[in-house]
C-alpha positions in Angstrom: -33.4 -53.2 75.7 -31.6 -50.3 76.7 -33.6 -48.2 79.5 -33.4 -44.4 79.4 -33.0 -42.4 82.0 -36.4 -40.6 83.3 -36.4 -36.3 83.0 -36.6 -36.6 87.0 -33.4 -39.0 87.3 -31.3 -36.3 84.6 -32.4 -33.4 86.7 -30.9 -35.4 89.5 -27.5 -36.1 88.2 -24.5 -34.0 89.2 -23.1 -31.7 86.7 -20.5 -33.0 84.6 -17.2 -31.9 84.9 -14.6 -31.6 82.3 -11.6 -30.8 84.7 -9.2 -30.9 81.6 -11.6 -28.0 79.6 -11.7 -25.9 82.3 -7.9 -25.5 83.2 -7.0 -25.4 79.0 -5.5 -21.7 78.4 -7.4 -19.6 75.6 -6.0 -16.6 74.6 -9.4 -14.6 73.0 -9.8 -10.8 72.3 -12.6 -8.9 74.0 -14.6 -5.7 72.2 -15.5 -3.7 75.3 -17.3 -0.2 74.9 -16.2 2.6 77.4 -17.8 6.3 76.8 -19.1 5.5 73.3 -15.2 4.3 72.2 -14.7 0.6 71.5 -11.7 -1.1 73.4 -9.9 -4.1 72.5 -8.9 -6.3 75.6 -6.9 -9.0 75.3 -7.2 -12.0 77.7 -5.3 -14.9 78.3 -6.3 -17.4 81.0 -7.8 -20.5 81.8 -11.5 -21.1 80.1 -13.4 -21.3 83.4 -12.2 -17.7 84.1 -13.9 -16.0 81.0 -17.1 -15.2 82.7 -15.2 -13.7 85.9 -12.9 -11.4 83.7 -15.8 -10.2 81.8 -17.7 -9.4 85.6 -14.2 -7.6 86.5 -14.4 -6.0 83.2 -18.0 -4.7 83.9 -16.9 -3.8 87.4 -14.6 -1.5 85.8 -16.9 0.1 83.7 -16.5 -1.3 80.4 -19.5 -3.1 78.4 -18.5 -5.9 76.0 -19.5 -4.9 73.1 -22.8 -7.2 71.4 -21.6 -6.7 67.8 -20.2 -10.1 65.7 -17.6 -10.7 63.3 -18.2 -9.0 60.0 -20.0 -11.6 57.5 -19.0 -11.2 53.9 -21.5 -10.0 51.6 -24.0 -12.7 49.2 -22.8 -12.2 46.2 -25.2 -10.6 44.1 -27.6 -12.9 42.3 -27.4 -12.1 37.9 -30.6 -11.3 36.5 -31.5 -13.7 34.0 -31.8 -12.7 30.5 -35.6 -11.5 29.3 -36.0 -12.9 25.8 -39.0 -13.0 23.1 -40.7 -16.6 23.1 -40.5 -17.9 19.4 -44.1 -18.8 18.4 -44.9 -22.1 16.4 -48.0 -21.3 13.5 -50.8 -22.3 16.2 -49.3 -19.7 18.2 -48.1 -21.4 21.1 -45.2 -19.6 23.3 -41.8 -21.8 23.1 -38.3 -21.5 24.6 -36.0 -20.0 21.8 -33.1 -22.4 22.9 -35.3 -25.8 23.6 -37.9 -25.3 21.2 -40.0 -26.8 24.0 -44.0 -25.2 24.9 -43.7 -22.4 27.6 -45.4 -23.6 30.5 -47.3 -20.6 32.9 -45.4 -20.1 36.1 -46.4 -17.7 39.3 -43.9 -15.2 37.7 -45.2 -15.6 34.1 -43.5 -17.7 31.5 -41.2 -20.3 32.1 -39.5 -23.2 30.1 -39.3 -26.7 32.0 -36.4 -27.9 29.9 -32.9 -29.6 31.7 -30.1 -26.5 31.0 -27.4 -28.4 28.8 -23.8 -27.1 30.0 -23.2 -23.7 28.8 -26.7 -22.9 28.4 -28.5 -20.3 30.9 -29.1 -22.3 34.0 -30.8 -21.8 37.2 -29.5 -23.4 40.5 -31.3 -26.5 40.4 -29.9 -26.9 36.9 -33.0 -26.0 34.4 -33.3 -23.5 31.7 -33.6 -19.4 33.6 -34.7 -17.9 30.7 -37.2 -15.1 31.6 -39.7 -14.6 28.8 -41.3 -10.7 28.2 -44.6 -10.9 26.4 
């Protein structure tokens, strides 16, 4: 059986050294703000010196901006179409596509049938018709 180290043993262990990574050259761009203007600084150097480069920029009066790269906006969700349910002779509301009795849910009536290809479906594959009453 493998003996795992204790927390104290982990705390006493020397830091891991990855010399091949620390001397690896990188080309990065650092965006800084100077008197309200955004300035882009290009940096070419070792990975281990990036923090010191940022410290030198701060000493020169430039503050690295905290903005992140813009992300694509999620696609707008399509609203499910609202249809009138079919009613059986006994007054039970049914889905007009699947002819199945509707269930009462948290947000109103819904059809619990699996949608076939080409039919209105939600992201889980079930009928996504909304029923107006």
